[in-house]
N, C-alpha and C positions, 0 to 999 in steps of 0.2 A: 503492500499500499503506500502511497507518496504522501508525504508530508505536505503540511501549510508551511507557509513561508513563514522564516522567522523574524520578520520586522511587522513594527504596526502599523496601520493604515495610514498615518499623518506622513511618517518616513515614506511608504509606496506612494502616497501622490505629492510628496515634494520630489521626488526622481521622477515621478510619472511627467510633472510640469519643467521638469527641466531646472529645479532649484535646487543650490547647494546641498548635497547630504556629507557630512565630513567623513574623509576616509575615502569616497565613492568615485571616481576618476572619470566614468562613465556615464553617458546620459541613456533615456532609453531611445528607443532606434537606429542608434549610431551604429556603421556599418563594422564589423571587426572582423580581424583575422585570429585565429585559434594557435598559438605560437610554441604551447608544453601542452603534455597532458596524454588525455586519452582521445583525445578529438583533434591535436594537433594536425597543420593543414586544413583545415575546414576552415569556412568564410561564413557569414552571417550577421545579423541584423539581433541586437539587446532589445528582449521583450516583455522583461521581470526584472526586476532588482530580488531575491529570495532571502538572501539574508546580509547580517554587516559581521557576521565573527566565524570561522578566526580572521576571514577577510572578507569582500564583498563576493558573493555567489551572483551570477547571472542567468537567466533565462535565453536560450539562443537559438534562436528558428534559423539553421543553416540554409545555406545558399540551394539545398538536395531536400528542402522542405522536412527536416527531419529537425527535432527539438530535443535540447540538451541541455546539460548546467555547465557553468566552468567559471571558477573562479576568476575573478580581476588578475590577479597574476599570470595567467593561462592567455592572456588576449594582449593586440595590440590594434591600435586603430587601422581601418582596412583603408589603403593610400592608393589602392588597385582600381 
């Protein structure tokens, strides 16, 4: 069974609106590429912020229409 997001609604709303969330470097809808971890080499769009601890964890929709979670340290902005 999949767990629910570990952040409160207020933080999620701030992130969705593009407002500053301490420790979070990316915003909703940004295109990123995965540079490390089990999904390295994949590209996609950030669609939700799942957790802040131990580091920001995002839900990413890949360009292959697959969804998975990635840590902030595993991604970079996609400049392609």
